[in-house]
VOBA-1610 file (N, C-alpha, C; in pm, whole numbers, padded with zeros to 5 digits, always signed):
BEGIN
Met-00070-05949-00189Met-00183-05903-00178Met-00279-06024-00164Glu-00376-05993-00002Glu-00497-06128-00028Glu-00588-06070-00029Phe-00686-06140-00117Phe-00831-06145-00134Phe-00934-06218-00086Gln-01033-06183-00042Gln-01130-06255-00065Gln-01195-06357-00194Pro-01260-06489-00175Pro-01282-06549-00291Pro-01401-06455-00370Gly-01410-06469-00490Gly-01539-06356-00540Gly-01478-06243-00550Glu-01373-06196-00495Glu-01370-06043-00494Glu-01339-05981-00602Glu-01247-06002-00665Glu-01138-05937-00740Glu-01109-06022-00852Val-01112-05992-00995Val-01084-06030-01124Val-00958-05889-01156Gln-00821-05927-01177Gln-00784-05876-01276Gln-00729-05846-01424Leu-00727-05764-01453Leu-00699-05760-01615Leu-00563-05669-01693Glu-00512-05769-01788Glu-00396-05733-01881Glu-00404-05778-02004Phe-00290-05665-02021Phe-00249-05719-02183Phe-00145-05758-02229Gly-00071-05820-02289Gly+00059-05856-02315Gly+00070-05914-02474Leu+00183-05920-02493Leu+00264-05984-02639Leu+00177-06099-02661Gly+00161-06115-02773Gly+00112-06273-02821Gly+00216-06345-02886Ala+00213-06468-02973Ala+00316-06579-03041Ala+00285-06513-03196Pro+00369-06446-03259Pro+00369-06424-03405Pro+00284-06545-03477Ile+00182-06481-03596Ile+00091-06550-03673Ile+00156-06505-03795Val+00219-06639-03885Val+00265-06623-03991Val+00105-06682-04074Asp+00075-06531-04165Asp-00012-06530-04245Asp-00003-06500-04355Gly-00118-06637-04445Gly-00129-06614-04596Gly+00047-06702-04642Pro-00003-06737-04783Pro+00135-06817-04810Pro+00245-06749-04846Ala+00261-06622-04864Ala+00359-06524-04839Ala+00431-06533-04682Gly+00370-06571-04629Gly+00446-06610-04484Gly+00483-06437-04400Glu+00364-06368-04428Glu+00410-06252-04377Glu+00359-06296-04213Val+00480-06212-04140Val+00401-06227-03981Val+00340-06146-03921Arg+00248-06154-03842Arg+00174-06064-03758Arg+00187-06109-03633Arg+00215-05996-03522Arg+00221-06012-03383Arg+00062-05978-03361Ser+00094-06062-03238Ser-00068-06092-03217Ser-00071-06054-03061Arg-00176-06067-02937Arg-00150-05966-02839Arg-00248-06078-02730Val-00194-06095-02643Val-00319-06118-02551Val-00348-06069-02459Leu-00434-06098-02419Leu-00569-06004-02262Leu-00589-06173-02205Arg-00522-06147-02062Arg-00538-06233-01938Arg-00645-06180-01825Ala-00723-06292-01848Ala-00816-06205-01708Ala-00774-06325-01544Val-00729-06300-01456Val-00695-06381-01356Val-00791-06327-01220Leu-00808-06432-01181Leu-00904-06446-01019Leu-00790-06405-00912Ser-00810-06313-00863Ser-00725-06271-00771Ser-00716-06392-00623Tyr-00781-06455-00584Tyr-00791-06528-00504Tyr-00739-06654-00530Ser-00767-06736-00612Ser-00761-06854-00665Ser-00647-06881-00773Cys-00609-06731-00832Cys-00550-06729-00967Cys-00603-06814-01105Lys-00668-06860-01097Lys-00755-06899-01200Lys-00761-06799-01300Gly-00735-06853-01401Gly-00686-06744-01529Gly-00793-06819-01638Tyr-00776-06658-01766Tyr-00845-06724-01905Tyr-00754-06599-01972Ile-00789-06629-02142Ile-00650-06607-02166Ile-00698-06660-02311Glu-00726-06503-02396Glu-00751-06507-02502Glu-00631-06414-02637Ala-00604-06478-02711Ala-00538-06451-02828Ala-00623-06327-02931Ile-00545-06213-02956Ile-00616-06068-03041Ile-00517-06038-03117Leu-00606-05977-03202Leu-00510-05868-03267Leu-00541-05743-03231Arg-00630-05682-03254Arg-00647-05607-03169Arg-00685-05529-03036Gln-00632-05410-02971Gln-00646-05345-02858Gln-00742-05261-02817Asp-00885-05238-02911Asp-00941-05144-02853Asp-01057-05167-02773Arg-01158-05086-02763Arg-01249-05102-02667Arg-01397-05252-02676Glu-01414-05255-02799Glu-01447-05354-02856Glu-01387-05468-02828Thr-01285-05495-02848Thr-01221-05600-02798Thr-01226-05637-02685Leu-01190-05529-02577Leu-01182-05559-02428Leu-01303-05608-02393Leu-01417-05501-02414Leu-01560-05570-02327Leu-01569-05732-02445Arg-01581-05733-02519Arg-01577-05913-02576Arg-01539-05993-02471Val-01357-05986-02470Val-01279-06044-02384Val-01341-06115-02307Leu-01317-05962-02211Leu-01355-05985-02080Leu-01473-06044-02051Glu-01564-06016-02138Glu-01739-06072-02121Glu-01718-06253-02113Asn-01627-06284-02214Asn-01561-06398-02268Asn-01539-06512-02133Ala-01421-06410-02043Ala-01358-06419-01900Ala-01463-06490-01815Ile-01565-06380-01812Ile-01705-06397-01696Ile-01741-06513-01732Arg-01779-06505-01851Arg-01878-06620-01900Arg-01792-06762-01891Phe-01659-06710-01886Phe-01592-06884-01869Phe-01569-06918-01687Phe-01595-06789-01637Phe-01535-06852-01468Phe-01685-06870-01433Gly-01794-06843-01526Gly-01912-06896-01455Gly-02005-06833-01362Gly-01955-06730-01328Gly-01945-06608-01236Gly-01907-06455-01217Val-01960-06356-01193Val-01937-06260-01193Val-01842-06169-01046Pro-01695-06132-01048Pro-01662-06066-00919Pro-01684-05955-00875Leu-01641-05935-00770Leu-01729-05794-00706Leu-01644-05693-00774Met-01497-05668-00814Met-01434-05605-00856Met-01384-05625-00974Leu-01370-05494-01073Leu-01195-05546-01197Leu-01147-05447-01151Asn-00990-05480-01171Asn-00862-05380-01137Asn-00815-05458-01283Leu-00749-05295-01309Leu-00724-05327-01520Leu-00634-05197-01502Asp-00514-05172-01603Asp-00476-05063-01657Asp-00581-04960-01666Asn-00470-04828-01700Asn-00523-04713-01717Asn-00536-04665-01860Met-00544-04835-01944Met-00576-04825-02101Met-00657-04777-02205Asn-00603-04687-02246Asn-00736-04608-02370Asn-00885-04681-02387Ala-00859-04770-02412Ala-00937-04894-02419Ala-01113-04868-02308Ala-00991-04800-02208Ala-01086-04791-02074Ala-01152-04705-01967Val-01024-04624-01933Val-00986-04502-01819Val-00972-04420-01962Leu-01053-04295-02002Leu-01014-04190-02052Leu-00960-04097-01973Lys-00992-04107-01865Lys-00845-03997-01743Lys-00816-04084-01631Ala-00671-04096-01583Ala-00632-04172-01505Ala-00670-04070-01366Asp-00710-04049-01251Asp-00709-04051-01157Asp-00711-04178-01064Trp-00681-04153-00922Trp-00645-04212-00828Trp-00785-04240-00745Tyr-00833-04104-00714Tyr-01001-04086-00673Tyr-01083-04091-00717Asp-01091-04052-00818Asp-01196-04022-00953Asp-01188-04031-01131Pro-01150-04196-01083Pro-01108-04202-01266Pro-01226-04201-01323Glu-01199-04109-01470Glu-01308-04090-01569Glu-01280-04253-01660Leu-01405-04315-01620Leu-01420-04435-01740Leu-01465-04426-01838Asn-01410-04494-01908Asn-01467-04483-02102Asn-01638-04536-02060Pro-01721-04452-02130Pro-01876-04492-02117Pro-01912-04612-02116Lys-01895-04685-02195Lys-01904-04839-02235Lys-01861-04919-02169Leu-01758-04940-02052Leu-01693-04996-01980Leu-01769-04959-01839Ala-01843-04867-01834Ala-01903-04795-01743Ala-02008-04921-01719Asp-02128-04919-01852Asp-02237-04958-01883Asp-02246-05133-01862Phe-02129-05169-01944Phe-02054-05336-01931Phe-02077-05378-01756Cys-02008-05270-01657Cys-01970-05303-01523Cys-02136-05314-01439Arg-02217-05203-01513Arg-02347-05204-01466Arg-02432-05289-01502His-02391-05357-01607His-02457-05488-01663His-02409-05585-01526Tyr-02297-05593-01565Tyr-02278-05773-01490Tyr-02204-05695-01340Gly-02289-05649-01249Gly-02294-05565-01140Gly-02152-05571-01083Met-02014-05531-01148Met-01891-05538-01110Met-01853-05364-01066His-01733-05351-00994His-01697-05247-00992His-01572-05196-01007Val-01527-05104-01075Val-01415-05090-01185Val-01282-05031-01056Val-01216-05070-01071Val-01120-04984-00931Val-00982-05011-01036Pro-00950-04902-01083Pro-00836-04899-01220Pro-00700-04900-01128Cys-00598-04948-01160Cys-00483-04898-01116Cys-00436-04778-01069Arg-00359-04782-01002Arg-00283-04677-00995Arg-00162-04615-01099Pro-00195-04527-01180Pro-00051-04494-01212Pro+00050-04532-01220Arg+00136-04639-01325Arg+00313-04669-01270Arg+00289-04747-01136Thr+00199-04845-01084Thr+00198-04890-00943Thr+00154-05021-01012Pro+00210-05105-01100Pro+00209-05243-01129Pro+00191-05346-00988Gln+00272-05306-00905Gln+00235-05386-00819Gln+00112-05444-00738Tyr+00005-05337-00829Tyr-00130-05335-00762Tyr-00190-05440-00807Lys-00137-05453-00927Lys-00263-05601-00989Lys-00105-05723-01028Gly-00049-05732-00904Gly+00085-05843-00956Gly+00035-05957-00962Lys-00151-06016-00942Lys-00185-06149-00981Lys-00128-06168-01131Val-00243-06064-01175Val-00202-06073-01360Val-00062-06037-01433Glu+00025-05954-01358Glu+00098-05889-01374Glu+00204-06035-01415Arg+00215-06085-01298Arg+00324-06218-01303Arg+00275-06323-01400Gly+00136-06332-01400Gly+00080-06413-01482Gly+00062-06405-01626Val+00109-06277-01676Val+00141-06265-01781Val+00266-06314-01877Gly+00330-06259-01812Gly+00504-06327-01793Gly+00499-06461-01815Tyr+00373-06493-01671Tyr+00410-06687-01755Tyr+00364-06727-01850Val+00250-06671-01911Val+00231-06718-02037Val+00351-06685-02129Arg+00361-06581-02143Arg+00513-06555-02235Arg+00597-06664-02232Asn+00646-06686-02100Asn+00786-06768-02093Asn+00748-06889-02079Asn+00605-06965-02103Asn+00562-07100-02048Asn+00504-07143-02192Ala+00384-07082-02228Ala+00291-07114-02265Ala+00310-07108-02467Ile+00373-06943-02454Ile+00379-06918-02606Ile+00522-06949-02605Lys+00596-06933-02549Lys+00761-06930-02576Lys+00801-06981-02708Ala+00877-06930-02789Ala+00954-06965-02918Ala+00814-07062-02971Arg+00762-07007-03015Arg+00614-07064-03088Arg+00517-06986-03168Arg+00503-07001-03267Arg+00451-06951-03405Arg+00331-07019-03401Phe+00217-06966-03457Phe+00064-07016-03552Phe+00051-06940-03696Lys+00009-07059-03723Lys-00067-07045-03866Lys-00163-06931-03865Phe-00272-06975-03775Phe-00371-06892-03758Phe-00444-06816-03556Leu-00491-06745-03575Leu-00508-06669-03441Leu-00645-06780-03358Ser-00693-06854-03427Ser-00758-06957-03366Ser-00697-07053-03329Glu-00571-07103-03387Glu-00482-07224-03335Glu-00455-07173-03231Gln-00408-07048-03212Gln-00301-07044-03074Gln-00408-06980-02960Asn-00514-06984-03015Asn-00634-06957-02870Asn-00680-07110-02855Leu-00646-07202-02944Leu-00717-07392-02888Leu-00551-07424-02830His-00430-07397-02832His-00320-07396-02753His-00363-07356-02659Leu-00371-07233-02628Leu-00356-07098-02473Leu-00483-07205-02409Gln-00621-07220-02446Gln-00726-07289-02372Gln-00641-07423-02343Gln-00582-07485-02423Gln-00547-07661-02371Gln-00435-07616-02266Trp-00334-07542-02259Trp-00268-07504-02152Trp-00309-07409-02061Glu-00386-07354-02066Glu-00535-07317-01915Glu-00534-07428-01852Thr-00565-07500-01935Thr-00635-07639-01814Thr-00525-07754-01793Gln-00426-07779-01881Gln-00324-07863-01847Gln-00217-07856-01770Val-00187-07681-01762Val-00065-07618-01709Val-00060-07555-01612Ala-00161-07470-01628Ala-00167-07345-01511Ala-00259-07381-01423Asp-00373-07478-01453Asp-00447-07485-01320Asp-00403-07623-01230Lys-00350-07645-01278Lys-00247-07774-01207Lys-00099-07710-01087Arg-00076-07613-01135Arg+00021-07560-01066Arg-00014-07506-00889Ile+00035-07504-00784Ile+00026-07468-00681Ile+00032-07364-00648Gln-00045-07234-00607Gln-00100-07134-00583Gln+00005-07102-00477Gly+00087-06970-00455Gly+00194-06949-00310Gly+00120-06911-00265Ala+00049-06818-00269Ala-00038-06734-00163Ala-00132-06858-00062Thr-00178-06980-00119Thr-00266-07066-00068Thr-00205-07203-00042Cys-00127-07217-00100Cys-00044-07352-00108Cys-00165-07466-00172Lys-00231-07426-00235Lys-00314-07521-00288Lys-00294-07494-00442Gln-00375-07601-00483Gln-00375-07643-00683Gln-00454-07520-00716Val-00462-07458-00808Val-00531-07351-00849Val-00631-07426-00908Ala-00677-07521-00940Ala-00783-07566-00995Ala-00887-07596-00892Ala-00799-07654-00789Ala-00913-07721-00659Ala-00955-07577-00586Cys-00851-07470-00586Cys-00913-07331-00511Cys-00974-07252-00571Phe-00987-07318-00711Phe-01142-07241-00787Phe-01210-07312-00768Glu-01234-07397-00735Glu-01354-07521-00696Glu-01417-07431-00524Leu-01275-07366-00494Leu-01405-07323-00349Leu-01436-07189-00413Glu-01368-07116-00452Glu-01388-06973-00512Glu-01505-06935-00627Arg-01536-07048-00649Arg-01691-07049-00768Arg-01791-07004-00701Pro-01816-07040-00615Pro-02013-07010-00528Pro-01961-06872-00481His-01863-06811-00449His-01895-06729-00445His-01901-06573-00528Leu-01889-06642-00658Leu-01893-06535-00737Leu-02074-06551-00798Gln-02056-06379-00813Gln-02221-06328-00837Gln-02237-06423-00967Pro-02390-06458-00969Pro-02461-06473-01070Pro-02458-06406-01155Leu-02447-06481-01303Leu-02436-06419-01436Leu-02523-06353-01461Pro-02592-06275-01570Pro-02739-06169-01567Pro-02798-06285-01685Ala-02878-06278-01717Ala-02957-06374-01825Ala-02944-06358-01937Ser-02886-06189-02010Ser-02825-06136-02128Ser-02671-06133-02151Leu-02615-06137-02241Leu-02552-06085-02267Leu-02531-05902-02295Phe-02408-05848-02288Phe-02376-05703-02299Phe-02389-05661-02467Pro-02490-05588-02503Pro-02479-05524-02620Pro-02388-05435-02675Cys-02258-05512-02741Cys-02135-05437-02771Cys-02158-05433-02910Tyr-02116-05315-02978Tyr-02049-05321-03098Tyr-01975-05201-03166His-01944-05191-03259His-01811-05141-03326His-01882-04988-03360Glu-01863-04876-03330Glu-01904-04760-03369Glu-01814-04648-03442Ala-01837-04622-03570Ala-01760-04526-03635Ala-01859-04455-03757Gln-01758-04320-03797Gln-01827-04232-03873Gln-01801-04263-04022Arg-01918-04279-04101Arg-01924-04348-04251Arg-01966-04263-04318Thr-01898-04202-04444Thr-01993-04127-04548Thr-02033-04189-04676Val-02130-04115-04682Val-02254-04155-04759Val-02222-04062-04901His-02150-04183-05014His-02112-04162-05132His-02203-04097-05218Arg-02213-04038-05336Arg-02294-04001-05382Arg-02442-04077-05515Asp-02371-04215-05474Asp-02454-04320-05566Asp-02511-04385-05440Ser-02490-04322-05299Ser-02587-04374-05217Ser-02525-04490-05150Tyr-02427-04502-05148Tyr-02359-04648-05079Tyr-02293-04588-04959Val-02251-04653-04836Val-02113-04634-04754Val-02074-04783-04764Lys-01917-04736-04728Lys-01827-04850-04737Lys-01789-04892-04592Val-01851-04998-04530Val-01815-05022-04376Val-01735-05172-04397Ala-01626-05190-04339Ala-01502-05282-04320Ala-01501-05336-04454Lys-01473-05236-04569Lys-01439-05305-04691Lys-01519-05342-04780Phe-01644-05321-04780Phe-01784-05360-04838Phe-01893-05252-04855Phe-01981-05251-04938Phe-02052-05128-04974Phe-02192-05172-04938Thr-02239-05075-04884Thr-02372-05120-04848Thr-02467-04988-04871Lys-02552-05031-04937Lys-02627-04906-04996Lys-02771-04823-04860Arg-02775-04695-04878Arg-02813-04664-04777Arg-02940-04657-04805Arg-03055-04629-04690Arg-03174-04593-04719Arg-03209-04447-04766Pro-03306-04388-04822Pro-03325-04255-04857Pro-03319-04152-04751Ser-03309-04210-04655Ser-03340-04102-04507Ser-03198-04079-04415Thr-03109-04189-04474Thr-02992-04171-04363Thr-02927-04039-04453Ser-02899-04012-04294Ser-02771-03834-04316Ser-02635-03871-04432Ala-02635-03762-04385Ala-02473-03754-04482Ala-02362-03822-04407Val-02358-03846-04276Val-02255-03942-04216Val-02310-04013-04101Thr-02298-04122-04132Thr-02387-04221-04058Thr-02285-04338-03962Ser-02321-04368-03855Ser-02256-04466-03741Ser-02268-04594-03789Gly-02232-04706-03760Gly-02278-04841-03796Gly-02158-04959-03727Cys-02222-05076-03729Cys-02149-05192-03696Cys-02083-05249-03812Asp-01994-05321-03704Asp-01895-05371-03885Asp-01977-05450-03966Gly-01986-05411-04118Gly-02048-05514-04192Gly-02206-05453-04194Ile-02268-05316-04143Ile-02377-05327-04120Ile-02416-05184-04111Ala-02506-05067-04224Ala-02485-04934-04177Ala-02655-04949-04108Asn-02648-04840-04055Asn-02713-04791-03948Asn-02864-04751-04038Pro-02996-04779-04040Pro-03108-04759-04122Pro-03143-04586-04043
//
């Protein structure tokens, strides 16, 4: 499938490298989220531990800022963090994803269910990461894996020859960059939402910490991680 410069970005989750956590050597399996511009195949990748809505939006925003501009369309799986109800003609999007795309001026085009060929650029790209960048590797920290992935993206992935254009990915991206939409002035306001129960001593437990509520706080409250709503 051929695309015009700046027309589309494709998004996909995949398995990351194991993280050896703590002195006991407990192994945690990470995930990677990769965004690929469909014209140039320029990619952005980030290792994560959670595959939730807030993480999706944060990494997608990091990718857009990394590219230095906004593509016209976003093509992604019908993942729970993005699509509430899959439908080829009228999918029900997660409201926060819809707000995010309005903020950045993107149109969401979820992939048809069980048809990975409609986003083959990033499907192949995630396999490329797994078999090249992180094959047989382990990391002590998530930040260590992300540093390795960033270096691999610029030193290896950007230097390969793109099959559709027969040009180097980095050179093709320089042709695509001027066609991306300009970035908005501000970041998208994103925070974690959850229900919290106010205990008898007026404290609310948020992310394993206790925060004292104000007297006007209701019995059940929602807020960001580490912060209770007033």
